C-alpha positions as CSV (number, residue, x, y, z in Angstrom):
1,M,94.3,86.8,131.0
2,I,93.6,88.9,127.9
3,D,96.2,91.5,126.9
4,L,93.8,94.4,126.1
5,Q,96.5,96.4,124.3
6,E,97.4,93.5,122.0
7,Y,93.7,92.7,121.4
8,L,92.8,96.3,120.6
9,T,95.9,96.7,118.3
10,H,94.7,93.7,116.3
11,T,91.0,94.8,116.1
12,I,91.8,98.4,115.3
13,A,94.2,97.3,112.6
14,S,91.5,95.1,111.1
15,R,88.8,97.7,111.4
16,F,90.9,100.4,109.7
17,R,91.9,98.0,106.9
18,D,88.3,97.0,106.4
19,L,87.1,100.6,106.2
20,R,89.7,101.5,103.6
21,K,89.6,98.3,101.6
22,N,86.4,96.4,101.0
23,E,84.5,94.8,98.2
24,H,83.2,98.2,97.1
25,S,86.4,100.3,97.3
26,N,90.1,100.4,97.8
27,L,90.7,103.9,99.0
28,P,94.3,105.2,98.8
29,P,95.6,106.2,102.3
30,D,96.4,109.7,101.1
31,L,92.7,110.3,100.3
32,I,91.8,109.7,103.9
33,A,94.7,111.6,105.5
34,N,97.1,113.4,103.2
35,G,100.7,112.9,104.3
36,Q,99.9,110.1,106.7
37,K,100.1,107.2,104.3
38,A,103.0,105.5,106.3
39,A,101.1,105.8,109.6
40,I,97.9,104.3,108.1
41,L,99.8,101.4,106.5
42,R,101.6,100.8,109.8
43,I,98.3,100.8,111.8
44,E,96.7,98.4,109.2
45,K,99.7,96.0,109.8
46,G,99.2,96.2,113.5
47,E,102.7,97.6,114.1
48,V,103.2,99.4,117.4
49,P,106.1,102.0,117.2
50,Q,108.7,102.3,119.9
51,S,106.9,105.3,121.3
52,G,104.0,103.0,122.1
53,N,101.5,105.4,120.5
54,F,99.7,103.0,118.1
55,I,97.4,105.7,116.7
56,S,97.6,109.4,117.1
57,D,94.5,111.4,118.1
58,T,94.8,113.4,115.0
59,L,94.6,110.4,112.7
60,L,91.8,108.9,114.8
61,D,89.9,112.2,114.4
62,T,90.6,112.2,110.7
63,Y,89.2,108.6,110.3
64,S,86.2,109.6,112.5
65,N,85.4,112.5,110.3
66,Y,86.1,110.8,107.0
67,F,84.0,107.7,107.8
68,S,81.4,109.4,110.0
69,L,82.1,107.1,112.9
70,S,82.7,107.9,116.5
71,K,86.2,107.5,117.9
72,T,84.8,104.9,120.4
73,S,83.4,102.9,117.5
74,L,86.7,103.0,115.7
75,I,88.6,101.8,118.8
76,F,86.1,99.4,120.4
77,G,83.8,98.5,117.5
78,E,80.0,98.3,117.8
79,G,77.5,95.7,118.9
80,I,78.9,92.3,119.3
81,D,82.5,93.6,119.1
82,L,81.9,95.9,122.0
């Protein structure tokens, strides 16, 4: 059986890392969300804090606005990923 939380944690981490770092750019985390560098780097590493809240709604909203992607796309991907 697939552990959906573990799978999503891994795919979200990869998606966030790929958005920020790719062959065309290497955006500093503070440029995307000022003051949330540690949270962004934690997410990109796939680390789940003790609180269990892998990504805050505020940070998800910030990524959604910055990259012009829906929250659903950020969490579940698009096309074949979905």
